[in-house]
C-alpha positions as CSV (number, residue, x, y, z in Angstrom):
1,X,55.5,53.7,-15.8
2,X,55.2,55.3,-19.5
3,X,58.7,53.7,-20.6
4,X,59.8,51.2,-21.7
5,X,62.3,49.0,-18.8
6,X,63.2,46.1,-16.8
7,X,63.8,45.5,-13.0
8,X,65.9,42.8,-11.8
9,X,65.1,41.8,-8.1
10,X,66.5,39.5,-5.8
11,X,66.5,39.3,-1.4
12,X,67.6,37.8,1.4
13,X,67.3,37.7,5.0
14,X,69.5,35.9,7.9
15,X,69.3,35.6,10.9
16,X,72.8,36.8,12.5
17,X,75.3,36.2,14.9
18,X,73.3,36.2,18.2
19,X,69.4,36.6,17.7
20,X,67.8,33.4,17.9
21,X,64.7,33.7,15.8
22,X,64.3,36.1,12.6
23,X,62.4,39.3,13.6
24,X,62.7,40.8,9.8
25,X,60.7,39.9,7.0
26,X,60.3,41.4,3.5
27,X,58.6,40.7,0.0
28,X,59.0,41.6,-4.0
29,X,57.1,40.9,-6.4
30,X,54.5,42.8,-9.4
31,X,51.3,42.8,-8.0
32,X,49.0,40.6,-9.2
33,X,52.0,38.8,-10.6
34,X,55.2,36.7,-9.7
35,X,55.9,37.6,-6.3
36,X,59.0,36.0,-3.5
37,X,58.3,36.4,0.5
38,X,61.3,35.0,2.3
39,X,61.8,32.1,-0.2
40,X,65.8,31.4,0.2
41,X,67.0,30.0,-2.8
42,X,64.1,31.0,-4.7
43,X,64.8,32.6,-8.3
44,X,65.6,36.8,-9.0
45,X,62.4,38.4,-10.2
46,X,62.7,39.6,-13.7
47,X,59.6,42.2,-14.5
48,X,58.8,44.5,-16.9
49,X,57.6,48.0,-17.1
50,X,54.1,49.4,-18.0
51,X,52.6,46.9,-16.6
52,X,51.3,46.4,-13.1
53,X,53.1,48.3,-10.0
54,X,56.1,46.3,-8.8
55,X,57.0,46.1,-4.8
56,X,59.4,46.5,-2.9
57,X,59.5,45.1,1.3
58,X,61.7,45.2,4.0
59,X,60.1,44.8,7.6
60,X,61.8,44.2,10.5
61,X,60.0,43.1,14.4
62,X,60.9,46.1,16.9
63,X,63.6,45.9,19.3
64,X,62.9,42.1,20.7
65,X,59.6,43.1,21.8
66,X,56.9,40.1,21.8
67,X,56.3,38.9,18.7
68,X,58.1,40.6,16.8
69,X,58.7,38.5,14.1
70,X,54.2,38.7,14.1
71,X,54.4,42.1,13.7
72,X,56.6,42.5,10.4
73,X,54.9,39.5,8.3
74,X,51.6,40.5,9.7
75,X,52.9,44.2,8.2
76,X,54.4,42.2,5.2
77,X,51.0,40.3,4.4
78,X,48.2,43.1,4.7
79,X,50.6,46.1,2.7
80,X,51.2,43.9,0.1
81,X,47.8,42.6,-0.4
82,X,46.1,46.0,0.3
83,X,48.0,48.0,-2.2
84,X,47.7,44.1,-4.6
85,X,43.8,45.2,-4.5
86,X,44.3,49.3,-6.1
87,X,47.3,48.9,-8.7
88,X,45.6,51.8,-10.6
89,X,46.2,54.6,-7.5
90,X,50.1,53.3,-8.0
91,X,50.3,54.8,-11.6
92,X,50.5,58.3,-10.8
93,X,53.5,59.5,-8.2
94,X,51.0,62.1,-6.5
95,X,47.8,59.7,-6.0
96,X,50.4,57.0,-5.5
97,X,52.1,58.9,-1.9
98,X,48.7,59.4,-0.8
99,X,47.4,55.4,-1.6
100,X,50.8,54.7,0.2
101,X,50.4,56.3,3.4
102,X,46.6,55.4,3.8
103,X,48.1,51.8,3.7
104,X,50.9,52.0,6.0
105,X,48.2,53.8,8.5
106,X,46.0,50.9,7.5
107,X,48.8,48.6,8.1
108,X,49.9,50.3,12.0
109,X,46.1,50.2,13.1
110,X,46.3,46.4,12.7
111,X,49.6,45.6,14.2
112,X,48.3,47.8,17.0
113,X,45.2,45.9,17.3
114,X,46.8,43.0,17.9
115,X,49.2,44.0,20.4
116,X,46.4,44.5,22.7
117,X,46.0,41.1,22.3
118,X,47.7,38.8,25.1
119,X,50.5,37.6,24.2
120,X,51.4,39.6,21.8
121,X,51.9,43.2,24.1
122,X,54.1,45.4,23.1
123,X,54.9,44.1,19.5
124,X,55.9,46.5,16.8
125,X,57.5,46.6,13.5
126,X,59.4,49.1,11.2
127,X,59.2,49.2,7.5
128,X,60.8,50.6,4.3
129,X,58.5,50.5,1.0
130,X,59.5,51.3,-2.5
131,X,56.8,50.9,-5.9
132,X,57.9,51.2,-9.1
133,X,54.8,53.2,-9.8
134,X,53.8,55.4,-13.3
135,X,55.5,58.5,-15.4
136,X,59.4,56.8,-14.2
137,X,59.2,57.2,-10.4
138,X,59.2,54.6,-7.7
139,X,57.5,56.1,-4.7
140,X,58.9,55.0,-1.5
141,X,57.2,55.0,2.5
142,X,58.9,54.5,5.7
143,X,58.7,54.2,9.5
144,X,61.3,53.5,11.8
145,X,64.8,53.0,10.9
146,X,64.8,50.5,8.0
147,X,66.6,52.3,5.4
148,X,66.2,52.7,1.1
149,X,69.4,53.4,-0.4
150,X,69.9,54.4,-4.7
151,X,73.2,54.0,-5.7
152,X,73.6,56.2,-9.4
153,X,76.7,56.2,-11.5
154,X,79.3,55.4,-8.5
155,X,77.3,56.9,-6.3
156,X,75.4,56.7,-3.3
157,X,72.4,58.9,-1.2
158,X,69.7,57.7,1.2
159,X,66.2,58.2,0.2
160,X,64.3,57.2,3.0
161,X,65.1,59.6,7.0
162,X,65.6,57.5,9.6
163,X,62.9,58.1,12.0
164,X,64.7,58.3,14.8
165,X,66.4,61.2,17.4
166,X,70.0,60.3,16.3
167,X,69.2,59.8,12.2
168,X,67.5,64.0,12.3
169,X,71.3,64.9,13.9
170,X,72.6,63.1,11.4
171,X,70.6,64.5,8.5
172,X,71.4,67.6,9.8
173,X,75.0,67.3,9.9
174,X,75.3,67.7,13.4
175,X,76.7,63.9,13.9
176,X,79.3,61.9,10.8
177,X,78.4,58.6,10.7
178,X,81.1,57.4,12.7
179,X,79.3,59.5,15.8
180,X,76.1,58.4,15.3
181,X,77.3,54.7,15.2
182,X,78.4,55.4,18.6
183,X,75.7,57.7,20.0
184,X,73.9,56.6,23.5
185,X,70.5,57.0,21.6
186,X,71.5,54.9,18.7
187,X,69.0,52.4,19.3
188,X,66.1,54.4,20.0
189,X,63.2,55.2,16.9
190,X,60.0,57.2,17.4
191,X,58.1,55.8,14.6
192,X,56.8,52.2,13.7
193,X,53.9,50.8,13.4
194,X,52.6,49.3,16.3
195,X,53.4,52.0,18.5
196,X,50.8,52.9,21.4
197,X,51.4,56.3,22.3
198,X,53.4,58.1,18.9
199,X,51.0,60.0,16.6
200,X,51.8,57.8,13.9
201,X,53.3,59.9,11.1
202,X,54.8,58.0,8.5
203,X,57.4,59.4,5.7
204,X,56.5,59.1,1.5
205,X,58.6,60.2,-1.2
206,X,58.8,60.2,-4.7
207,X,62.7,59.2,-6.5
208,X,62.9,59.8,-10.7
209,X,64.3,56.7,-12.1
210,X,67.3,56.7,-14.0
211,X,68.2,53.5,-16.2
212,X,71.9,51.9,-14.0
213,X,70.2,52.8,-11.2
214,X,70.6,50.3,-8.2
215,X,67.6,50.3,-4.9
216,X,68.8,48.4,-2.0
217,X,65.4,48.1,0.7
218,X,67.4,47.2,3.8
219,X,66.8,46.3,7.3
220,X,69.1,48.1,10.3
221,X,70.5,45.3,10.6
222,X,72.5,45.5,7.2
223,X,73.5,49.3,7.9
224,X,74.4,48.7,11.1
225,X,76.8,46.3,10.1
226,X,78.3,47.9,7.0
227,X,79.4,51.5,6.4
228,X,77.9,53.4,3.8
229,X,81.1,53.1,1.8
230,X,81.3,49.5,1.6
231,X,77.5,48.9,0.4
232,X,78.3,52.2,-2.4
233,X,81.4,49.4,-3.2
234,X,78.7,46.2,-3.4
235,X,76.5,48.7,-5.6
236,X,78.5,50.4,-7.9
237,X,79.8,46.5,-9.1
238,X,75.7,45.9,-9.9
239,X,75.3,46.8,-13.4
240,X,74.2,43.5,-14.9
241,X,71.2,41.0,-14.1
242,X,73.5,38.3,-13.3
243,X,75.4,40.6,-10.5
244,X,72.7,41.6,-8.6
245,X,72.0,38.0,-6.3
246,X,75.3,37.7,-5.5
247,X,75.7,41.9,-4.6
248,X,72.6,41.2,-1.9
249,X,74.4,37.9,-0.8
250,X,77.4,40.3,-0.6
251,X,75.5,42.5,1.7
252,X,74.3,40.1,3.9
253,X,77.3,37.9,4.1
254,X,79.5,41.4,4.9
255,X,77.1,42.9,7.4
256,X,77.0,39.7,9.2
257,X,80.9,39.3,9.5
258,X,81.7,42.5,11.0
259,X,78.5,42.7,13.4
260,X,75.8,39.8,13.3
261,X,74.0,41.7,16.1
262,X,70.8,41.8,14.4
263,X,68.5,39.6,11.9
264,X,69.9,41.1,8.5
265,X,67.9,42.0,5.7
266,X,68.8,42.8,1.6
267,X,66.8,43.3,-1.3
268,X,68.4,45.0,-4.6
269,X,66.8,46.5,-7.8
270,X,69.0,47.1,-10.6
271,X,66.9,49.2,-13.5
272,X,68.1,47.7,-16.6
273,X,69.4,50.3,-18.8
274,X,73.0,52.2,-20.1
275,X,73.9,54.5,-17.4
276,X,74.0,58.2,-18.0
277,X,77.3,60.3,-18.2
278,X,76.1,63.4,-16.3
279,X,77.8,64.1,-13.3
280,X,76.4,63.2,-10.0
281,X,73.6,64.9,-8.4
282,X,73.8,66.9,-5.6
283,X,73.9,65.3,-1.7
284,X,75.3,61.9,-3.5
285,X,77.8,60.3,-1.3
């Protein structure tokens, strides 16, 4: 980044109320520096930029398939490792997007190869990635229906696009949030790491940072358990570093209480600084 700012990051995963194992995985850290990987009780991270890029990752083993937890952890480890080898390519948004796209394709190939081995047939994973890089921007990558949100001045916006039939219908305004939750195709996705049939086409994009922004990367166990207005309420309350961890715990606990049908993972990053006083950008809810 070309300006001085601080990020305050914490994350949490929970098995939920029904699943026998946790197929979610998450990673957060400054490439080449401190990191956290699914460590219960680990201290929050407070990286300061400019400096090495900061990476947030959430992966969800697809739909209870064989060895979904293997796929999600493989995705996390491979992506964090590959991006850590070329942090310079992440400093400028255009090159960062291309680097992220290439690394996601590498991870897809690795999981597809692993899924061809005996005992791992059918495994796959979704992946949401947020990278705080250069020029006051965050670059993101997406495969599947895990999600990336930003909450700015009390307004919530989903940055990532669900790669699913129902997700596209909602993005086009054809169905409401309530209708999406009841739709018979709500559990279908058409992009994931390791899918042997679909052509792999990850989404990538760039998000301009603003001081006071609160970013959330989460698995669908959280977004299916909480309405958007509930996510907005919890994230709006995050204004200081000490409020990041309580918000992570509230998100996960609330989703577990209201649903808990799936594993639940949330990673939050607060961009420290005074909030701007202008109107909420179009498209925020």
